[in-house]
C-alpha positions in Angstrom: 10.4 22.0 -30.9 5.9 20.9 -30.4 5.5 20.8 -34.0 8.6 18.1 -34.1 7.2 15.6 -31.2 3.7 16.0 -32.8 5.8 14.3 -36.0 7.3 12.0 -33.4 3.8 10.3 -31.5 2.1 10.6 -35.6 5.6 8.0 -36.7 5.0 6.1 -33.9 2.1 5.6 -34.2 0.9 5.1 -37.4 3.5 2.4 -37.2 2.5 0.5 -34.1 4.1 -2.6 -34.2 6.3 -1.6 -35.6 7.2 1.5 -33.4 6.7 -1.6 -30.6 9.1 -3.9 -31.7 11.5 -1.2 -31.8 10.5 -0.2 -28.2 10.9 -3.7 -27.3 14.7 -4.0 -26.2 14.0 -0.9 -24.7 11.6 -1.5 -22.5 13.3 -5.0 -21.2 16.4 -3.9 -20.6 14.4 -0.4 -18.3 12.2 -3.7 -16.5 15.5 -5.6 -16.3 17.7 -2.7 -14.3 14.4 -1.2 -12.6 13.4 -5.1 -10.8 17.9 -5.5 -10.0 17.9 -2.4 -7.9 13.7 -2.1 -6.7 15.0 -5.9 -4.7 18.7 -4.3 -4.2 17.7 -1.5 -2.7 14.7 -3.8 -0.5 16.9 -6.4 0.2 19.6 -3.6 1.9 16.5 -1.7 3.4 16.2 -6.0 4.9 19.6 -6.9 6.2 19.8 -3.1 8.5 16.6 -3.8 9.6 18.0 -7.7 10.0 21.0 -7.1 11.8 19.8 -3.8 13.4 16.4 -5.0 14.5 14.4 -2.4 17.5 14.8 0.6 15.0 15.1 3.3 18.1 18.6 3.7 16.7 20.2 2.5 19.4 24.2 1.5 19.8 26.0 0.3 22.7 28.8 0.3 23.5 31.4 -1.9 26.5 34.5 -1.8 28.1 36.8 -4.1 25.3 40.4 -6.5 25.9 42.8 -6.8 23.7 40.3 -7.0 20.8 37.1 -8.0 23.1 34.1 -7.2 25.5 35.5 -8.2 28.3 33.1 -10.0 30.5 32.3 -7.9 34.0 29.8 -11.0 34.6 32.7 -13.5 34.5 35.3 -11.3 35.4 37.6 -9.3 38.1 36.6 -5.3 37.8 39.0 -4.0 35.4 41.9 -2.0 37.0 42.6 1.7 35.1 38.8 1.9 35.0 36.6 4.3 36.7 32.2 4.5 37.0 31.6 6.6 34.2 29.8 9.9 36.0 26.7 12.2 35.3 29.2 15.1 34.6 30.4 12.2 31.8 27.1 11.9 30.2 26.6 15.1 30.2 29.5 15.4 28.1 28.8 12.8 25.4 24.8 13.8 25.3 26.8 17.2 23.1 29.2 14.9 21.0 27.3 15.3 17.3 25.3 13.0 16.6 24.3 11.4 19.6 20.5 12.3 20.9 20.8 10.6 24.4 23.1 8.5 26.6 22.5 5.8 29.2 25.0 3.9 32.3 24.0 0.7 32.5 25.2 -2.2 33.6 23.9 -5.7 32.7 23.9 -9.2 33.1 23.1 -11.3 30.2 21.6 -14.2 33.1 20.7 -13.3 36.2 21.2 -15.8 38.9 19.4 -15.4 42.6 15.9 -13.7 41.3 13.0 -16.0 42.7 9.5 -14.7 42.6 8.6 -17.2 45.2 10.3 -21.0 44.2 10.1 -20.2 40.7 13.7 -18.3 39.4 14.1 -16.3 36.7 16.9 -16.3 34.4 17.0 -13.4 31.5 18.6 -10.2 31.6 18.9 -7.7 34.5 20.0 -3.7 33.6 20.5 -1.2 36.9 19.8 1.5 34.8 20.2 5.4 35.1 17.9 8.3 34.7 18.4 8.6 30.9 18.3 4.4 30.2 13.9 3.5 29.4 14.4 7.6 27.6 17.1 6.5 25.9 16.0 3.6 25.3 12.4 3.8 23.7 10.7 2.1 27.1 7.2 3.2 27.9 5.5 1.6 31.7 1.9 0.5 30.6 0.7 0.2 33.6 2.5 0.8 37.3 5.1 3.7 37.2 7.9 4.4 36.5 11.8 5.4 38.5 11.5 8.1 39.7 14.5 11.0 40.9 13.5 9.5 45.1 14.4 6.0 44.0 18.3 7.1 42.9 18.3 9.3 45.9 16.8 7.2 48.5 18.8 4.1 47.4 14.9 2.7 47.2 15.4 -0.6 46.1 12.5 -1.0 42.8 12.4 -3.0 40.5 10.5 -2.6 36.8 10.1 -5.9 34.3 9.6 -6.0 31.0 5.7 -7.3 29.6 7.2 -11.0 28.7 8.3 -11.2 33.3 5.1 -10.4 33.4 3.4 -12.7 31.6 5.6 -15.6 32.3 7.3 -15.4 35.9 3.6 -14.3 37.8 1.5 -16.6 35.3 0.3 -13.6 33.5 -0.9 -11.9 37.2 -0.1 -8.2 37.3 3.2 -8.5 38.9 3.2 -4.8 40.5 3.5 -3.7 43.7 4.8 -7.9 44.0 7.8 -8.7 45.7 11.1 -10.0 43.7 13.6 -11.6 45.6 17.5 -10.5 44.2 20.3 -11.9 46.0 18.3 -12.2 48.4 17.1 -8.2 49.3 13.3 -7.9 48.3 12.4 -5.8 45.6 9.8 -4.4 44.6 7.8 -4.3 41.4 6.8 -0.6 40.5 6.2 -0.9 36.9 5.2 -2.9 33.9 7.4 -1.9 30.6 8.7 -2.7 26.7 9.6 -0.1 24.3 7.2 1.5 21.9 9.2 0.6 19.0 9.3 -3.5 18.4 11.3 -4.4 14.0 12.7 -7.3 15.4 15.6 -9.0 13.8 14.7 -12.0 11.5 15.8 -15.4 13.3 17.0 -17.8 10.0 18.4 -20.2 11.6 20.8 -20.9 15.7 23.8 -18.5 15.2 21.2 -15.5 14.4 19.5 -17.1 17.4 21.6 -16.8 20.1 22.3 -13.0 18.5 20.1 -11.9 18.7 17.4 -13.8 21.0 19.1 -13.5 24.4 16.2 -11.5 25.8 14.1 -13.6 24.7 13.3 -14.1 29.0 12.3 -10.5 28.8 14.2 -8.4 31.4 14.6 -6.9 34.8 15.4 -3.8 35.1 16.6 -2.2 39.0 17.8 1.5 39.9 21.8 1.6 39.5 22.0 3.2 42.9 21.4 -0.6 44.1 23.4 -2.3 41.8 26.2 -2.3 45.1 23.4 -4.6 47.3 23.7 -6.9 45.7 26.7 -7.5 42.9 30.3 -5.4 43.0 30.7 -2.1 44.2 32.4 0.3 41.5 31.2 -2.0 38.7 32.3 -0.4 35.1 29.1 0.3 33.2 28.3 -0.2 29.9 26.7 2.2 27.7 23.1 2.7 25.4 23.7 5.7 22.8 21.2 7.3 21.4 21.9 8.6 17.4 19.8 10.9 15.8 18.8 8.5 13.0 20.8 5.2 11.5 23.0 6.5 9.3 24.7 8.8 12.4 24.7 5.4 14.8 28.0 4.6 13.3 30.0 8.3 13.8 27.4 8.5 17.3 28.6 5.0 18.5 32.4 5.8 17.9 32.8 9.2 19.2 30.9 8.3 22.7 33.4 4.6 22.4 36.1 7.2 22.1 35.1 10.3 24.4 34.6 7.3 26.9 38.5 5.7 26.2 39.3 9.4 26.8 38.0 10.6 29.8 37.3 7.6 32.2 40.1 4.6 32.0 44.2 5.1 32.4 46.3 3.2 30.5 46.0 1.2 28.0 45.4 -2.7 28.9 41.1 -1.7 28.1 38.9 0.4 25.3 36.0 1.2 25.0 34.3 0.2 21.8 30.6 0.7 20.1 29.2 -2.0 18.8 30.0 -2.3 14.7 25.8 -3.9 13.7 25.8 -0.8 11.3 29.3 -1.8 9.6 28.5 -4.9 9.4 25.0 -4.8 7.1 27.6 -2.3 5.0 29.6 -4.7 5.1 26.7 -7.5 3.4 25.1 -4.6 1.5 28.8 -3.9 0.1 28.5 -7.3 -1.2 25.1 -7.6 -2.1 25.7 -4.7 -4.4 28.5 -6.0 -5.7 26.8 -9.1 -7.2 23.3 -7.2 -8.0 26.0 -4.8 -10.2 27.3 -7.8 -12.6 22.8 -8.0 -13.3 22.9 -4.5 -14.3 25.7 -4.8 -16.6 24.0 -7.5 -18.6 21.0 -5.8 -18.4 22.5 -2.7 -20.1 23.2 -4.8 -22.5 19.1 -4.9 -23.8 19.9 -0.8 -23.7 22.6 -1.5 -26.8 20.7 -3.8 -28.6 17.9 -1.7 -27.6 20.3 1.6 -29.4 20.5 -0.9 -32.3 17.3 -1.7 -33.1 16.0 2.5 -33.1 19.3 3.4 -35.0 18.0 0.6 -37.6 14.4 1.9 -38.0 15.6 5.5 -38.1 17.1 4.0 -41.3 14.2 2.7 -42.5 12.1 5.1 -42.1 15.0 7.9 -44.0 15.3 5.7 -45.9 11.2 5.7 -47.0 10.9 9.4 -46.7 14.1 10.3 -48.9 11.0 12.3 -51.1 9.4 13.8 -47.8 12.8 15.4 -47.2 13.6 16.4 -50.2 10.8 17.8 -51.1 10.5 20.1 -47.3 14.3 21.1 -47.9 13.5 22.0 -51.7 11.0 24.2 -49.9 13.6 26.0 -47.6 13.5 23.7 -45.0 17.4 24.0 -43.2 19.5 20.6 -42.5 19.1 21.5 -39.0 15.3 21.3 -38.7 15.7 18.2 -40.5 17.8 16.6 -38.4 15.5 17.8 -34.7 12.9 16.3 -36.1 14.4 12.8 -36.8 16.8 14.0 -32.9 12.8 14.3 -31.8 11.0 11.7 -33.1 14.0 8.7 -31.6 13.9 10.7 -28.3 10.0 10.4 -28.2 10.0 6.9 -29.3 12.8 5.2 -27.3 10.9 8.0 -24.1 7.3 5.6 -24.4 10.0 3.2 -24.4 11.1 3.9 -21.4 8.3 5.1 -19.4 6.7 1.1 -20.1 10.1 -0.4 -19.1 9.8 1.2 -15.9 6.3 0.3 -15.3 6.7 -3.2 -16.5 9.4 -2.8 -14.0 7.9 -1.5 -10.9 5.1 -4.1 -11.9 7.9 -7.5 -12.5 9.9 -6.0 -9.1 6.3 -6.7 -7.0 5.8 -10.0 -8.4 8.8 -11.1 -8.2 8.9 -10.9 -4.1 5.2 -11.6 -3.9 6.1 -15.1 -5.9 9.7 -15.5 -4.2 9.3 -14.0 -0.2 12.1 -11.6 -1.3 11.9 -7.9 -0.5 11.5 -4.7 -2.8 11.8 -1.2 -2.1 10.8 0.9 -5.2 13.7 3.5 -6.3 12.4 6.5 -8.0 15.6 8.4 -8.4 16.7 4.8 -10.3 13.2 6.0 -12.5 13.2 8.9 -13.6 16.8 8.5 -13.9 16.3 4.8 -16.7 13.4 7.3 -18.6 16.2 9.9 -18.8 18.8 7.1 -20.4 16.1 5.9 -22.6 16.0 9.3 -23.7 19.8 9.6 -24.2 20.1 6.2 -26.4 17.0 7.4 -28.9 19.4 11.0 -29.2 22.8 8.7 -30.2 21.3 6.0 -32.2 18.9 8.8 -34.0 22.1 10.6 -34.2 23.5 9.6 -37.8 19.9 8.4 -39.0 19.3 12.2 -38.5 22.6 13.0 -40.6 22.1 11.4 -43.0 18.6 13.1 -43.7 19.6 16.4 -42.6 22.2 16.0 -45.6 20.4 14.5 -48.6 20.4 15.9 -52.1 17.1 17.9 -52.5 16.7 16.5 -56.7 18.0 13.8 -55.7 14.9 12.8 -53.0 12.6 13.9 -55.1 13.6 11.9 -58.1 13.7 9.0 -55.6 11.7 6.1 -56.1 
């Protein structure tokens, strides 16, 4: 085997230009495939990033009616939907793929919030003990909520850093009093998410979808929600999955469990946000389009394989006397067969390696020039090299069989 490999490399390097031109079809085909696969993978990751956004692996589970989210800000309290309890949360945390669960109340437009004469129009959350951990929030100044805030109904508030800079003109807001629906709340801390990976906003629709919280958010203990708003208002639920790939499964499991546990009747259901499903659908669309490009690039490999067969047939013709001499002194047909198969495999293996290198370089070049995302797939590179070698074996088989079946006497007489 090693002798055959040595002879193969000797044959390749003795005709450098011819070998390179033979490999060119393989190089172009492999380079095209690696470039397309790398671009597809990068684009899919970008789609997932654009939709999922923060990267915290969180899924919102909301109350729905007739397949539409029920707007608790402008609609009456729904009948037959009880409040989610701490016992419910503990049971939901046991579901597969679920890392943490938090129940919270929400206003997308918090009216009635004032600091001195300045009105606040951002988001307001009434959160439980689990929310900050579930949503990867960290208190940067002041303190977070403590158990006494929930058990003793403390009217305290934590604001996001964006609120601290806009509503308080950059001053430290900790200790200041904010009016919420006529009730005074003391700010005890400033918080921010520890993982911030903002989604990309390309148009007005993206803005309304992703940038709703650009004004920041204010958090109060959920036990104080009833003081300023309605009693027994159903909550939304935030689910933190163990991984991004588990988001859809974890979200659906929590939604189904909530529908079964806290809702009586068939009017309302809990439903998980389907951002991961949207990402998957867009990825499938991108994948189906680019698969056609991969098949087109595969034609280059077919052309390259035909080129390998052609050059190996030429090589057999050129070395007819050499083959006849080997057979005459006792070389078996199988040895001749393996020698030429090895030479064809080495030729295409080198073409595959050069093609992978060219494909990686081309992918990064296109990424810099066009601004498209790129992610190199190591399995794709390995498969591409293995596939190119397989092409050499397949298309080198006919010349190798022809060489192994030469009549030694006619071969020695060949001019």
